[in-house]
N, C-alpha and C positions, 0 to 999 in steps of 0.2 A: 314744882320745879319750873313751871312755865313763866312765870312773872320776871320779865327783863331778859329772858334767854334769847339768843340768837337761833332763829329757827329757819332751816331750809326746806322747802316741800317739793320734792321732785316727782314728776310725773303727776301734776297737780289735779288733772280732771277739771271738775268745776271750781275747785279751790276751797272746798268745804273744810278740809283739815287745817291749811294754813290759815283762813279766816277765823276759824274755831281758836286756833294758838294765839291769834292776833287778839281777839276778843278776851282772852284770859290773861293777856298781858305781855305776850312775846314782843321783842323789841325788833320793830321793822322786819317782818318774815320776807323771805324771798321765795316767790313762787315760780316754778318752771314747768312750762307745758309747750309742747309742741305743736299739737293740734290747733289750727287756728279757730275752729268753732268753740272748742273748750276753753281757750285762751279768752274769746270774746264773752264766754260765760262768766269767767272768773272776773273780768272787768266789771261786768252788769252786777254780780254779786258784791263785789267791793263797793260799788256805787251804791247799791240798795242798803247795804249796812253802814254806810257813811264812813267807811274804813279805807277808802281809796288812797288818801294821802299817807297812810301808815303802812303800806305794803309796797313790795316792788314785784312787778310781774316780767318775767322773761319768756318771750315766745321763741323758743329755740330748742333744739336737741339738748338733752340733759347733759351729755358728755361737753358739749360746746360752753353749756353754761358753768359747768364744774372747772373747765380749762381757764375760764374768764376769772373765776374767783379764786383761784390757786394764789397762794400768798396774801390773800386778805385776812383779816382778823377772822380766827375761826368759829364755826357755827357750834353752838352747844348741843343742837339736836338736828338730825338729817332723818327726814321722814320720806320714806320711798314707797311707791305703790306701781311697781313695773307692770308691763303687760304680761300676760299670760305665759309667753315664752321666757320670762325672768328678764334678768341684766346679763351684762357680758362681764368677762374678766377685766377687761379695759375699765368698764363702769365701776366695779369694786374696787379696783385699785386707786381711782381717783376718789372714791369716797373714803377710802382708808387714809389717803395722803392728806385729806382735809383734816383728819383726826378729831372728828367731834366726840363729845363726851358720851353721847346715846346716837344709837341708829334705831329708828322704829321701821320695820320691813311689814308691809301689806302684801298678801299675796292670794291669788285666786287659784294658785296650782301649787300645793304642797311639794310635788316633785322638783320643780324648779326652784323653789323656796329653799329646800334642802341643799340643792347644788350650790345657790348663792351663799347661803349661811356657812357652808363648809370654807368657801373662800374667805368670808369676813371672819371667821375665826382663826383662820391662818394669818390674818393681817392684825390680830391683837384684839379682837373683840368676842364677848362671851353673851351667849344668850341667856336671859334671865327669865324668860318665861314665853308661853305660847297661848294665846286665846283664839279658839274657833269662834266664828260668827257665822250663824246660818242666815246669810242674806237672801237665800233662794230656798224657802220653805217648800218641801215636797219635791226636791230635786237631789242630785247628788253632788251639787256643787256648794263649796263653802269658801268663806275667806278665812286666812289665818293671821294674826297679828303678832309679831315677835318683837319683843324689846331687847336690845343689845346695849351693853355697855363696854367701853374701852377699858381695857385692863391696864394697870400700871406697867411701866417698862420692866421693872424687876420681875414682876410675875411671868411676863413674856420670854424672859431670857431664861427661866428655869426649864422651860420645855424642851 
């Protein structure tokens, strides 16, 4: 589903996910990262992979970026990897208003992920599955990846 899709990578970190999507054929992904050192790392990685001209980096807060992009052509996929404290209701509302077909949520805190997913499901998204990833062996920490899809308007109105 990646070839040609419009891909938005929020809380991009070093840009690995957005760059991977680009290498698999995503159409000019937008990567958003507020931390200046991480944003510099994204630029270095884009230059190293020779993909610098095929992606857009926005060095700003994710809410600012989402507000800037409202009204533009919708994204097919929004990927988000918020900090441990999760996102905010305003952020979830902004993502839902953008109405991507899919949202991929990565979290290092299952409790805040559950809270945020409850908000996304109220906004018309359905969790399709969860994948735990043990990024920190021999510790109690895990990453969880959840894929969500936007439900048709008909289905939402039945609730």
